[in-house]
C-alpha positions as CSV (number, residue, x, y, z in Angstrom):
1,M,0.4,-9.5,5.6
2,E,-3.0,-11.0,4.7
3,R,-4.4,-9.7,8.0
4,D,-3.1,-6.2,7.0
5,M,-5.3,-6.3,3.9
6,Q,-8.5,-7.5,5.6
7,P,-11.2,-4.8,5.4
8,R,-12.0,-3.8,9.0
9,Y,-12.9,-0.2,9.6
10,V,-15.8,1.9,8.3
11,I,-14.9,5.4,7.1
12,S,-15.9,7.2,10.3
13,I,-13.7,4.9,12.4
14,A,-10.8,5.1,10.0
15,A,-11.0,8.9,10.0
16,E,-11.0,9.0,13.7
17,M,-8.1,6.6,14.0
18,L,-6.1,8.8,11.5
19,G,-7.1,12.1,13.1
20,T,-8.7,13.4,9.8
21,Q,-12.1,13.9,8.3
22,T,-14.2,11.5,6.3
23,Y,-14.2,13.8,3.3
24,T,-10.4,13.6,3.2
25,L,-10.6,9.8,2.9
26,R,-13.2,10.1,0.2
27,Y,-11.0,12.5,-1.7
28,Y,-8.0,10.2,-1.4
29,E,-10.1,7.4,-2.8
30,K,-11.3,9.7,-5.6
31,I,-7.8,10.5,-6.7
32,G,-6.6,6.9,-6.4
33,I,-4.4,7.0,-3.4
34,V,-6.4,4.3,-1.6
35,N,-9.1,1.9,-2.8
36,P,-11.0,0.6,0.2
37,A,-13.1,-2.5,-0.1
38,R,-16.8,-2.2,-0.1
39,S,-19.4,-4.2,1.9
40,K,-22.4,-5.7,0.3
41,G,-24.2,-2.5,1.3
42,N,-21.5,-0.5,-0.5
43,I,-20.0,0.8,2.7
44,R,-16.3,1.6,2.5
45,L,-14.2,-0.7,4.6
46,Y,-10.5,0.3,5.2
47,S,-7.8,-2.3,6.0
48,D,-4.8,-1.8,8.2
49,L,-2.8,-1.5,5.0
50,D,-5.1,1.3,3.7
51,L,-4.5,3.1,7.0
52,E,-0.8,2.8,6.7
53,V,-0.8,4.2,3.2
54,I,-2.9,7.2,4.4
55,K,-0.6,7.7,7.4
56,R,2.3,7.8,5.0
57,V,0.5,10.4,2.8
58,M,-0.3,12.5,5.8
59,T,3.3,12.4,6.9
60,L,4.6,13.3,3.5
61,M,2.2,16.3,3.3
62,D,2.2,17.5,6.8
63,E,5.8,17.0,7.9
64,L,7.7,17.1,4.7
65,G,5.6,19.6,2.7
66,V,5.0,17.3,-0.3
67,N,1.9,18.2,-2.4
68,L,-0.5,15.5,-3.5
69,A,1.1,15.3,-7.0
70,G,4.4,14.5,-5.3
71,V,2.8,12.0,-3.0
72,E,1.3,10.2,-5.9
73,V,4.7,10.0,-7.6
74,I,6.3,8.8,-4.4
75,L,3.7,6.1,-3.8
76,R,3.9,4.9,-7.4
77,M,7.7,4.8,-7.2
78,S,7.5,2.9,-3.9
79,Q,5.2,0.3,-5.5
80,Q,7.6,-0.1,-8.4
81,I,10.6,-0.5,-6.0
82,A,8.7,-3.1,-4.1
83,Q,7.9,-5.0,-7.3
84,L,11.5,-4.8,-8.4
85,Q,12.7,-6.1,-5.0
86,K,10.2,-9.0,-5.4
87,N,11.5,-9.7,-8.9
88,T,15.1,-9.6,-7.7
89,E,14.3,-12.1,-4.9
90,E,12.6,-14.5,-7.4
91,L,15.6,-14.2,-9.7
92,E,18.0,-14.9,-6.9
93,K,16.1,-18.0,-5.9
94,E,16.1,-19.2,-9.5
95,I,19.9,-18.6,-9.8
96,A,20.4,-20.6,-6.6
97,R,18.2,-23.4,-7.9
98,L,20.1,-23.5,-11.2
99,R,23.5,-23.4,-9.4
100,K,22.4,-26.3,-7.2
101,E,21.2,-28.2,-10.2
102,R,24.5,-27.6,-12.1
103,N,26.5,-28.7,-9.1
104,E,24.5,-31.9,-8.7
105,T,24.9,-32.8,-12.4
106,G,28.6,-32.1,-12.1
């Protein structure tokens, strides 16, 4: 996962990899869909995770006909679901720990 978040690609390479234009990537940044890292020279650097998010946006728009407002809602809800899943996993671990502790103390 850490590798997925490592900034790797300048905007022109990212756009080419995605089959889109650089202005599209700048627009997605402007409206908050992605937030690429910046180099010391202030050059945008996109990670593999950034590219995955953009691919998902493009799929939602091109194949499913979702507009940008809908995409933003879907992305926000996906983030909330991921956070809830993480919270659930943490709670399950805590429950297991407490049960083990209770069983050990008898």
